[in-house]
N, CA, C and O atoms as CSV, one atom per row, in Angstrom:
chain,resi,resn,atom,element,x,y,z
A,1,MET,N,N,21.143,57.676,29.977
A,1,MET,CA,C,20.609,58.990,30.081
A,1,MET,C,C,20.356,59.047,31.648
A,1,MET,O,O,19.963,58.079,32.300
A,2,GLU,N,N,20.658,60.422,32.221
A,2,GLU,CA,C,20.055,60.574,33.614
A,2,GLU,C,C,18.887,61.074,33.648
A,2,GLU,O,O,18.689,62.086,32.976
A,3,LEU,N,N,17.936,60.573,34.339
A,3,LEU,CA,C,16.663,61.057,34.498
A,3,LEU,C,C,16.393,62.462,35.445
A,3,LEU,O,O,15.450,63.249,35.357
A,4,ARG,N,N,17.465,62.489,36.306
A,4,ARG,CA,C,17.368,63.765,37.022
A,4,ARG,C,C,17.496,65.107,36.272
A,4,ARG,O,O,18.419,65.373,35.502
A,5,HIS,N,N,16.326,66.037,36.623
A,5,HIS,CA,C,16.127,67.141,35.864
A,5,HIS,C,C,15.287,67.009,34.647
A,5,HIS,O,O,14.790,67.998,34.108
A,6,THR,N,N,15.094,65.579,34.129
A,6,THR,CA,C,14.435,65.546,33.007
A,6,THR,C,C,13.124,64.701,33.328
A,6,THR,O,O,12.151,64.928,32.609
A,7,LEU,N,N,13.004,63.777,34.308
A,7,LEU,CA,C,11.971,63.251,34.871
A,7,LEU,C,C,11.549,63.647,36.228
A,7,LEU,O,O,10.343,63.795,36.427
A,8,TYR,N,N,12.470,63.855,37.275
A,8,TYR,CA,C,12.275,64.305,38.459
A,8,TYR,C,C,13.526,65.433,38.880
A,8,TYR,O,O,14.577,65.675,38.287
A,9,ASP,N,N,12.998,65.978,40.069
A,9,ASP,CA,C,14.165,66.754,40.743
A,9,ASP,C,C,13.867,66.496,42.194
A,9,ASP,O,O,12.768,66.435,42.746
A,10,ILE,N,N,15.190,66.344,42.744
A,10,ILE,CA,C,15.239,66.230,44.414
A,10,ILE,C,C,14.809,67.451,44.979
A,10,ILE,O,O,15.405,68.459,44.597
A,11,ILE,N,N,13.928,67.575,45.784
A,11,ILE,CA,C,13.311,68.692,46.361
A,11,ILE,C,C,13.776,68.837,47.929
A,11,ILE,O,O,13.947,69.919,48.492
A,12,GLU,N,N,13.946,67.566,48.519
A,12,GLU,CA,C,14.623,67.372,49.904
A,12,GLU,C,C,15.516,66.152,49.893
A,12,GLU,O,O,15.255,65.165,49.205
A,13,ARG,N,N,16.539,66.241,50.647
A,13,ARG,CA,C,17.324,65.154,50.750
A,13,ARG,C,C,17.883,65.074,52.120
A,13,ARG,O,O,17.843,66.072,52.840
A,14,PRO,N,N,18.415,63.935,52.545
A,14,PRO,CA,C,18.566,63.829,53.805
A,14,PRO,C,C,19.476,64.753,54.398
A,14,PRO,O,O,20.402,65.087,53.658
A,15,ALA,N,N,19.451,65.324,55.698
A,15,ALA,CA,C,20.314,66.540,56.240
A,15,ALA,C,C,21.634,65.909,56.564
A,15,ALA,O,O,22.656,66.572,56.386
A,16,SER,N,N,21.692,64.807,56.979
A,16,SER,CA,C,22.975,64.233,57.427
A,16,SER,C,C,23.221,62.836,57.040
A,16,SER,O,O,22.329,62.187,56.493
A,17,THR,N,N,24.464,62.298,57.310
A,17,THR,CA,C,24.966,60.944,56.937
A,17,THR,C,C,24.305,60.422,58.297
A,17,THR,O,O,24.592,60.878,59.404
A,18,PRO,N,N,23.399,59.422,58.063
A,18,PRO,CA,C,22.913,58.564,59.124
A,18,PRO,C,C,23.876,57.314,59.357
A,18,PRO,O,O,24.691,56.938,58.515
A,19,GLU,N,N,23.696,56.753,60.521
A,19,GLU,CA,C,24.309,55.498,60.741
A,19,GLU,C,C,24.036,54.477,59.802
A,19,GLU,O,O,22.917,54.433,59.291
A,20,GLU,N,N,24.965,53.592,59.484
A,20,GLU,CA,C,24.733,52.464,58.540
A,20,GLU,C,C,23.543,51.864,58.763
A,20,GLU,O,O,23.188,51.652,59.922
A,21,GLY,N,N,22.870,51.557,57.847
A,21,GLY,CA,C,21.439,50.642,58.045
A,21,GLY,C,C,20.139,51.525,58.257
A,21,GLY,O,O,19.004,51.065,58.130
A,22,ALA,N,N,20.420,52.842,58.593
A,22,ALA,CA,C,19.266,53.570,58.905
A,22,ALA,C,C,18.663,54.187,57.556
A,22,ALA,O,O,19.313,54.589,56.591
A,23,THR,N,N,17.355,54.171,57.700
A,23,THR,CA,C,16.531,54.508,56.689
A,23,THR,C,C,16.642,55.988,56.337
A,23,THR,O,O,16.539,56.735,57.310
A,24,VAL,N,N,16.828,56.567,55.158
A,24,VAL,CA,C,16.897,57.999,54.696
A,24,VAL,C,C,15.878,58.128,53.690
A,24,VAL,O,O,15.524,57.267,52.885
A,25,VAL,N,N,15.330,59.623,53.864
A,25,VAL,CA,C,14.299,59.624,52.861
A,25,VAL,C,C,14.501,60.911,51.912
A,25,VAL,O,O,14.619,62.056,52.347
A,26,TYR,N,N,14.520,60.578,50.654
A,26,TYR,CA,C,14.509,61.640,49.737
A,26,TYR,C,C,13.031,62.209,49.020
A,26,TYR,O,O,12.307,61.350,48.517
A,27,ARG,N,N,12.626,63.536,48.981
A,27,ARG,CA,C,11.422,63.821,48.653
A,27,ARG,C,C,11.738,64.266,47.036
A,27,ARG,O,O,12.510,65.188,46.775
A,28,ILE,N,N,11.091,63.544,46.081
A,28,ILE,CA,C,11.165,64.130,44.807
A,28,ILE,C,C,9.968,64.753,44.122
A,28,ILE,O,O,8.801,64.490,44.413
A,29,GLN,N,N,10.356,65.592,43.197
A,29,GLN,CA,C,9.100,65.982,42.401
A,29,GLN,C,C,9.123,65.424,40.904
A,29,GLN,O,O,10.213,65.375,40.334
A,30,LEU,N,N,8.108,65.053,40.322
A,30,LEU,CA,C,8.197,64.384,39.186
A,30,LEU,C,C,7.747,65.489,38.119
A,30,LEU,O,O,6.922,66.348,38.431
A,31,HIS,N,N,8.300,65.432,36.897
A,31,HIS,CA,C,8.227,66.478,35.920
A,31,HIS,C,C,6.801,65.695,34.852
A,31,HIS,O,O,7.057,64.878,33.968
A,32,PRO,N,N,5.465,66.123,35.154
A,32,PRO,CA,C,4.450,65.606,34.123
A,32,PRO,C,C,4.825,65.667,32.672
A,32,PRO,O,O,4.656,64.756,31.862
A,33,ASP,N,N,5.467,67.097,32.385
A,33,ASP,CA,C,5.525,67.418,30.883
A,33,ASP,C,C,6.885,66.718,30.420
A,33,ASP,O,O,7.337,67.066,29.330
A,34,SER,N,N,7.501,65.857,31.088
A,34,SER,CA,C,8.726,65.027,30.622
A,34,SER,C,C,8.415,64.318,29.304
A,34,SER,O,O,7.281,63.845,29.224
A,35,ASP,N,N,9.230,64.163,28.256
A,35,ASP,CA,C,9.085,63.440,27.090
A,35,ASP,C,C,8.836,62.122,27.353
A,35,ASP,O,O,8.225,61.527,26.464
A,36,ILE,N,N,9.203,61.370,28.534
A,36,ILE,CA,C,8.989,60.032,28.910
A,36,ILE,C,C,7.346,59.880,29.100
A,36,ILE,O,O,6.655,58.965,28.651
A,37,TYR,N,N,6.946,60.910,29.808
A,37,TYR,CA,C,5.438,60.761,30.056
A,37,TYR,C,C,4.555,60.959,28.955
A,37,TYR,O,O,3.428,60.463,28.953
A,38,ARG,N,N,5.027,61.700,27.952
A,38,ARG,CA,C,4.439,61.923,26.737
A,38,ARG,C,C,4.267,60.664,25.810
A,38,ARG,O,O,3.312,60.528,25.045
A,39,SER,N,N,5.315,59.735,25.959
A,39,SER,CA,C,5.004,58.558,25.205
A,39,SER,C,C,4.525,57.236,25.957
A,39,SER,O,O,4.245,56.147,25.457
A,40,HIS,N,N,4.502,57.685,27.498
A,40,HIS,CA,C,3.865,56.349,28.225
A,40,HIS,C,C,3.090,56.883,29.291
A,40,HIS,O,O,3.559,57.142,30.399
A,41,PHE,N,N,1.999,57.035,28.984
A,41,PHE,CA,C,1.022,57.013,27.957
A,41,PHE,C,C,0.435,58.092,27.743
A,41,PHE,O,O,0.072,58.833,28.657
A,42,PRO,N,N,0.229,58.372,26.314
A,42,PRO,CA,C,-0.379,59.751,26.137
A,42,PRO,C,C,-1.688,59.703,26.661
A,42,PRO,O,O,-2.346,58.664,26.711
A,43,GLY,N,N,-2.142,60.977,27.113
A,43,GLY,CA,C,-3.423,60.961,27.944
A,43,GLY,C,C,-3.633,60.347,29.524
A,43,GLY,O,O,-4.503,60.761,30.291
A,44,ARG,N,N,-2.950,59.598,29.749
A,44,ARG,CA,C,-2.836,58.743,30.969
A,44,ARG,C,C,-1.376,58.638,31.254
A,44,ARG,O,O,-1.001,57.483,31.053
A,45,PRO,N,N,-0.232,59.580,31.727
A,45,PRO,CA,C,0.852,59.542,31.738
A,45,PRO,C,C,1.202,58.254,33.039
A,45,PRO,O,O,0.371,58.178,33.943
A,46,ILE,N,N,2.024,57.606,33.065
A,46,ILE,CA,C,2.330,56.547,34.223
A,46,ILE,C,C,4.100,56.459,34.274
A,46,ILE,O,O,4.765,56.621,33.251
A,47,THR,N,N,4.540,56.260,35.229
A,47,THR,CA,C,5.885,56.235,35.284
A,47,THR,C,C,6.515,54.869,35.009
A,47,THR,O,O,6.317,53.970,35.827
A,48,PRO,N,N,7.331,54.620,33.814
A,48,PRO,CA,C,7.792,53.233,33.676
A,48,PRO,C,C,8.546,52.506,34.614
A,48,PRO,O,O,9.292,53.196,35.309
A,49,GLY,N,N,8.548,51.376,34.804
A,49,GLY,CA,C,8.953,50.530,35.800
A,49,GLY,C,C,10.760,50.716,35.614
A,49,GLY,O,O,11.488,50.934,36.582
A,50,ALA,N,N,11.160,50.608,34.487
A,50,ALA,CA,C,12.534,50.875,34.224
A,50,ALA,C,C,12.968,52.172,34.838
A,50,ALA,O,O,13.919,52.116,35.617
A,51,CYS,N,N,12.299,53.557,34.552
A,51,CYS,CA,C,12.599,54.556,35.022
A,51,CYS,C,C,12.470,54.677,36.748
A,51,CYS,O,O,13.207,55.461,37.345
A,52,ILE,N,N,11.590,53.932,37.396
A,52,ILE,CA,C,11.604,53.869,38.814
A,52,ILE,C,C,13.143,53.274,39.183
A,52,ILE,O,O,13.964,53.800,39.935
A,53,ILE,N,N,13.274,52.073,38.458
A,53,ILE,CA,C,14.579,51.510,38.920
A,53,ILE,C,C,15.876,52.426,38.843
A,53,ILE,O,O,16.760,52.407,39.699
A,54,GLN,N,N,15.879,53.170,37.794
A,54,GLN,CA,C,16.969,53.961,37.257
A,54,GLN,C,C,17.033,55.152,38.324
A,54,GLN,O,O,18.125,55.583,38.692
A,55,LEU,N,N,15.679,55.734,38.870
A,55,LEU,CA,C,15.846,57.011,39.775
A,55,LEU,C,C,16.386,56.425,40.954
A,55,LEU,O,O,17.166,57.093,41.633
A,56,VAL,N,N,16.015,55.033,41.357
A,56,VAL,CA,C,16.485,54.727,42.642
A,56,VAL,C,C,18.105,54.525,42.809
A,56,VAL,O,O,18.784,54.699,43.821
A,57,GLN,N,N,18.512,54.104,41.503
A,57,GLN,CA,C,19.853,54.064,41.387
A,57,GLN,C,C,20.572,55.473,41.320
A,57,GLN,O,O,21.682,55.613,41.833
A,58,GLU,N,N,20.121,56.200,40.874
A,58,GLU,CA,C,20.556,57.710,40.934
A,58,GLU,C,C,20.615,58.426,42.198
A,58,GLU,O,O,21.503,59.247,42.428
A,59,LEU,N,N,19.382,58.039,43.300
A,59,LEU,CA,C,19.440,58.608,44.450
A,59,LEU,C,C,20.369,57.592,45.251
A,59,LEU,O,O,20.852,58.055,46.284
A,60,ALA,N,N,20.676,56.340,44.943
A,60,ALA,CA,C,21.627,55.939,45.816
A,60,ALA,C,C,23.015,56.308,45.398
A,60,ALA,O,O,23.894,56.408,46.254
A,61,GLN,N,N,23.250,56.505,44.201
A,61,GLN,CA,C,24.630,57.203,43.820
A,61,GLN,C,C,24.813,58.608,44.808
A,61,GLN,O,O,25.780,58.894,45.514
A,62,ASP,N,N,23.759,59.247,44.636
A,62,ASP,CA,C,23.780,60.572,45.492
A,62,ASP,C,C,24.033,60.455,46.973
A,62,ASP,O,O,24.873,61.080,47.621
A,63,HIS,N,N,23.105,59.484,47.439
A,63,HIS,CA,C,23.279,59.209,48.917
A,63,HIS,C,C,24.667,58.654,49.309
A,63,HIS,O,O,25.319,59.144,50.231
A,64,PHE,N,N,24.996,57.832,48.724
A,64,PHE,CA,C,26.213,57.151,48.972
A,64,PHE,C,C,27.596,57.933,48.444
A,64,PHE,O,O,28.711,57.527,48.771
A,65,HIS,N,N,27.423,58.919,47.722
A,65,HIS,CA,C,28.389,59.580,47.122
A,65,HIS,C,C,29.325,58.789,46.144
A,65,HIS,O,O,30.545,58.939,46.092
A,66,ALA,N,N,28.600,57.941,45.390
A,66,ALA,CA,C,29.326,56.956,44.495
A,66,ALA,C,C,28.760,57.057,43.229
A,66,ALA,O,O,27.833,56.327,42.879
A,67,PRO,N,N,29.287,57.975,42.464
A,67,PRO,CA,C,28.922,58.207,40.965
A,67,PRO,C,C,28.821,57.042,39.970
A,67,PRO,O,O,28.127,57.009,38.954
A,68,THR,N,N,29.650,56.081,40.451
A,68,THR,CA,C,29.991,54.702,39.536
A,68,THR,C,C,29.136,53.581,39.973
A,68,THR,O,O,29.258,52.477,39.441
A,69,LEU,N,N,28.222,53.813,40.971
A,69,LEU,CA,C,27.460,52.699,41.679
A,69,LEU,C,C,26.502,52.161,40.466
A,69,LEU,O,O,25.909,52.980,39.764
A,70,GLN,N,N,26.367,50.700,40.235
A,70,GLN,CA,C,25.727,50.236,39.304
A,70,GLN,C,C,24.839,49.247,39.822
A,70,GLN,O,O,25.413,48.624,40.715
A,71,ILE,N,N,23.759,48.876,39.643
A,71,ILE,CA,C,22.865,47.910,39.855
A,71,ILE,C,C,23.390,46.477,39.410
A,71,ILE,O,O,23.360,46.220,38.206
A,72,ARG,N,N,23.861,45.547,40.288
A,72,ARG,CA,C,24.245,44.362,39.754
A,72,ARG,C,C,23.196,43.121,39.812
A,72,ARG,O,O,23.216,42.161,39.042
A,73,GLN,N,N,22.236,43.335,40.921
A,73,GLN,CA,C,21.069,42.472,41.057
A,73,GLN,C,C,19.966,43.164,41.730
A,73,GLN,O,O,20.089,44.006,42.619
A,74,ILE,N,N,18.911,42.737,41.234
A,74,ILE,CA,C,17.606,43.063,41.898
A,74,ILE,C,C,16.908,41.785,42.426
A,74,ILE,O,O,16.310,41.049,41.640
A,75,THR,N,N,16.984,41.495,43.850
A,75,THR,CA,C,16.481,40.283,44.262
A,75,THR,C,C,14.952,40.255,44.686
A,75,THR,O,O,14.401,39.232,45.091
A,76,ASN,N,N,14.365,41.408,44.558
A,76,ASN,CA,C,13.003,41.538,44.939
A,76,ASN,C,C,12.460,43.078,44.466
A,76,ASN,O,O,12.973,44.160,44.750
A,77,LEU,N,N,11.375,42.838,43.735
A,77,LEU,CA,C,10.776,43.960,42.890
A,77,LEU,C,C,9.405,44.025,42.920
A,77,LEU,O,O,8.808,43.115,42.344
A,78,LYS,N,N,8.786,44.862,43.440
A,78,LYS,CA,C,7.183,44.729,43.418
A,78,LYS,C,C,6.772,46.142,42.938
A,78,LYS,O,O,7.434,47.100,43.337
A,79,PHE,N,N,5.875,46.305,42.227
A,79,PHE,CA,C,5.220,47.571,41.545
A,79,PHE,C,C,3.942,47.400,42.297
A,79,PHE,O,O,3.401,46.317,42.073
A,80,LEU,N,N,3.341,48.158,43.101
A,80,LEU,CA,C,2.291,47.983,43.916
A,80,LEU,C,C,0.997,48.938,43.658
A,80,LEU,O,O,-0.137,48.693,44.069
A,81,ALA,N,N,1.378,50.050,42.913
A,81,ALA,CA,C,0.420,51.080,42.651
A,81,ALA,C,C,0.971,51.815,41.397
A,81,ALA,O,O,2.188,51.922,41.247
A,82,LEU,N,N,0.158,52.283,40.564
A,82,LEU,CA,C,0.524,53.155,39.407
A,82,LEU,C,C,1.033,54.352,39.800
A,82,LEU,O,O,0.431,54.858,40.747
A,83,LEU,N,N,2.169,55.101,39.265
A,83,LEU,CA,C,2.787,56.426,39.766
A,83,LEU,C,C,2.466,57.021,38.736
A,83,LEU,O,O,3.117,56.932,37.695
A,84,GLU,N,N,1.325,57.775,38.881
A,84,GLU,CA,C,0.920,58.878,37.798
A,84,GLU,C,C,1.526,60.463,38.150
A,84,GLU,O,O,1.231,60.833,39.286
A,85,PRO,N,N,2.062,61.118,37.607
A,85,PRO,CA,C,2.635,62.244,37.914
A,85,PRO,C,C,1.638,63.318,38.241
A,85,PRO,O,O,1.881,64.262,38.993
A,86,GLN,N,N,0.418,63.095,37.580
A,86,GLN,CA,C,-0.621,64.310,37.722
A,86,GLN,C,C,-1.228,64.166,38.957
A,86,GLN,O,O,-1.712,65.134,39.543
A,87,HIS,N,N,-1.249,62.627,39.569
A,87,HIS,CA,C,-2.045,62.714,40.828
A,87,HIS,C,C,-1.038,62.652,42.208
A,87,HIS,O,O,-1.366,62.765,43.389
A,88,HIS,N,N,0.271,62.438,41.629
A,88,HIS,CA,C,1.206,62.250,42.752
A,88,HIS,C,C,2.661,62.912,42.508
A,88,HIS,O,O,3.742,62.325,42.561
A,89,PRO,N,N,2.419,64.315,42.220
A,89,PRO,CA,C,3.599,65.043,41.687
A,89,PRO,C,C,4.887,65.016,42.745
A,89,PRO,O,O,5.998,65.207,42.251
A,90,CYS,N,N,4.803,64.830,43.900
A,90,CYS,CA,C,5.960,64.827,44.898
A,90,CYS,C,C,5.818,63.378,45.420
A,90,CYS,O,O,4.678,62.938,45.569
A,91,ILE,N,N,6.886,62.603,45.707
A,91,ILE,CA,C,6.670,61.281,46.443
A,91,ILE,C,C,7.948,61.221,47.240
A,91,ILE,O,O,8.837,62.056,47.074
A,92,ASP,N,N,8.038,60.228,48.107
A,92,ASP,CA,C,9.225,59.932,48.897
A,92,ASP,C,C,9.810,58.825,48.580
A,92,ASP,O,O,9.110,57.845,48.325
A,93,VAL,N,N,11.082,58.752,48.533
A,93,VAL,CA,C,11.906,57.605,48.251
A,93,VAL,C,C,12.773,57.206,49.522
A,93,VAL,O,O,13.762,57.853,49.866
A,94,HIS,N,N,12.328,56.131,50.156
A,94,HIS,CA,C,13.020,55.660,51.407
A,94,HIS,C,C,14.129,54.768,50.874
A,94,HIS,O,O,13.990,54.009,49.915
A,95,LEU,N,N,15.202,54.923,51.554
A,95,LEU,CA,C,16.389,54.042,51.068
A,95,LEU,C,C,16.886,53.357,52.574
A,95,LEU,O,O,16.871,53.946,53.655
A,96,GLN,N,N,17.241,52.223,52.372
A,96,GLN,CA,C,17.957,51.643,53.735
A,96,GLN,C,C,18.883,50.428,53.454
A,96,GLN,O,O,18.626,49.409,52.812
A,97,GLY,N,N,19.957,50.770,54.057
A,97,GLY,CA,C,21.166,49.635,53.779
A,97,GLY,C,C,22.283,50.456,53.577
A,97,GLY,O,O,22.379,51.582,54.064
A,98,ASN,N,N,23.325,49.800,52.712
A,98,ASN,CA,C,24.571,49.938,52.483
A,98,ASN,C,C,24.739,50.125,50.945
A,98,ASN,O,O,23.836,49.944,50.129
A,99,PRO,N,N,26.119,50.544,50.631
A,99,PRO,CA,C,26.320,50.707,49.073
A,99,PRO,C,C,26.260,49.427,48.511
A,99,PRO,O,O,25.936,49.468,47.324
A,100,ALA,N,N,26.493,48.126,49.024
A,100,ALA,CA,C,26.579,46.908,48.620
A,100,ALA,C,C,25.257,46.452,48.416
A,100,ALA,O,O,25.048,45.824,47.378
A,101,GLN,N,N,24.250,46.659,49.264
A,101,GLN,CA,C,22.813,46.178,49.064
A,101,GLN,C,C,21.884,47.187,49.943
A,101,GLN,O,O,22.136,47.684,51.041
A,102,PHE,N,N,20.877,47.318,49.224
A,102,PHE,CA,C,19.781,48.239,50.233
A,102,PHE,C,C,18.417,47.937,49.549
A,102,PHE,O,O,18.257,47.274,48.524
A,103,GLN,N,N,17.392,48.590,50.361
A,103,GLN,CA,C,15.958,48.522,50.031
A,103,GLN,C,C,15.525,49.791,49.651
A,103,GLN,O,O,15.832,50.835,50.225
A,104,ALA,N,N,14.790,49.682,48.651
A,104,ALA,CA,C,14.006,51.084,48.334
A,104,ALA,C,C,12.553,50.949,48.329
A,104,ALA,O,O,12.060,49.892,47.935
A,105,THR,N,N,11.788,51.951,48.743
A,105,THR,CA,C,10.343,52.145,48.876
A,105,THR,C,C,9.929,53.427,48.345
A,105,THR,O,O,10.327,54.426,48.943
A,106,LEU,N,N,9.172,53.573,47.287
A,106,LEU,CA,C,8.541,54.880,47.037
A,106,LEU,C,C,7.294,54.918,47.338
A,106,LEU,O,O,6.609,53.936,47.051
A,107,THR,N,N,6.719,56.006,47.960
A,107,THR,CA,C,5.596,56.295,48.764
A,107,THR,C,C,4.912,57.704,48.549
A,107,THR,O,O,5.586,58.675,48.205
A,108,ASP,N,N,3.562,57.780,48.760
A,108,ASP,CA,C,3.083,59.187,48.931
A,108,ASP,C,C,2.242,58.776,50.119
A,108,ASP,O,O,1.345,57.957,49.919
A,109,GLY,N,N,2.466,59.329,51.514
A,109,GLY,CA,C,1.804,58.720,52.621
A,109,GLY,C,C,1.851,57.377,52.540
A,109,GLY,O,O,2.849,56.708,52.272
A,110,PRO,N,N,0.551,56.911,52.820
A,110,PRO,CA,C,0.420,55.310,53.172
A,110,PRO,C,C,0.606,54.715,51.954
A,110,PRO,O,O,1.121,53.598,52.003
A,111,LEU,N,N,0.270,55.245,50.638
A,111,LEU,CA,C,0.301,54.561,49.367
A,111,LEU,C,C,1.650,54.064,49.036
A,111,LEU,O,O,2.576,54.874,48.996
A,112,ILE,N,N,1.834,52.940,48.820
A,112,ILE,CA,C,3.343,52.454,48.215
A,112,ILE,C,C,3.230,52.232,46.683
A,112,ILE,O,O,2.209,51.763,46.180
A,113,PHE,N,N,4.151,52.534,46.076
A,113,PHE,CA,C,3.970,52.389,44.463
A,113,PHE,C,C,5.101,51.223,44.206
A,113,PHE,O,O,4.794,50.224,43.555
A,114,ALA,N,N,6.276,51.373,44.685
A,114,ALA,CA,C,7.057,50.310,44.346
A,114,ALA,C,C,8.128,49.806,45.514
A,114,ALA,O,O,8.580,50.651,46.286
A,115,ARG,N,N,8.456,48.659,45.608
A,115,ARG,CA,C,9.514,48.142,46.765
A,115,ARG,C,C,10.504,47.304,45.906
A,115,ARG,O,O,10.176,46.392,45.147
A,116,LEU,N,N,11.774,47.754,46.145
A,116,LEU,CA,C,12.741,46.853,45.540
A,116,LEU,C,C,14.033,46.726,46.561
A,116,LEU,O,O,14.306,47.600,47.384
A,117,THR,N,N,14.708,45.634,46.403
A,117,THR,CA,C,15.911,45.229,46.995
A,117,THR,C,C,17.075,45.142,45.994
A,117,THR,O,O,16.906,44.337,45.079
A,118,CYS,N,N,18.183,45.806,46.008
A,118,CYS,CA,C,19.065,45.902,45.039
A,118,CYS,C,C,20.560,45.663,45.546
A,118,CYS,O,O,20.947,46.308,46.520
A,119,ALA,N,N,21.363,44.807,44.951
A,119,ALA,CA,C,22.806,44.823,45.165
A,119,ALA,C,C,23.610,45.610,43.989
A,119,ALA,O,O,23.248,45.590,42.812
A,120,PHE,N,N,24.554,46.184,44.389
A,120,PHE,CA,C,25.324,47.089,43.629
A,120,PHE,C,C,26.848,46.679,43.447
A,120,PHE,O,O,27.410,45.862,44.178
A,121,SER,N,N,27.342,47.222,42.580
A,121,SER,CA,C,28.838,47.093,42.396
A,121,SER,C,C,29.426,48.627,41.976
A,121,SER,O,O,28.672,49.393,41.375
A,122,SER,N,N,30.575,48.970,42.263
A,122,SER,CA,C,30.961,50.305,41.837
A,122,SER,C,C,32.206,50.105,40.996
A,122,SER,O,O,32.771,51.074,40.489
């Protein structure tokens, strides 16, 4: 199941294709009324870790124009703060690397929610 349009929407994407290895930033808006948040957790919705990983994969597919890009390995994954859609409805997702391997960081200003390094296959 694709999470775009059900859990989040892209509200800003990189304007152009940067040089390989440069950092690009996607701005996304979370949908606090999503069914996912209704069950995780009622009364205090928190973005599940699996959904964070999947939205990073979807943004990588969008950025690299590779709809079949699949995560092969995650070599580093840190959840550093709770991503609550009511308190942080819009966040930035920073991607750096190439289609084979890249790093992603989810932030709202100085607050870092998650950081991961992924290897992909197509």
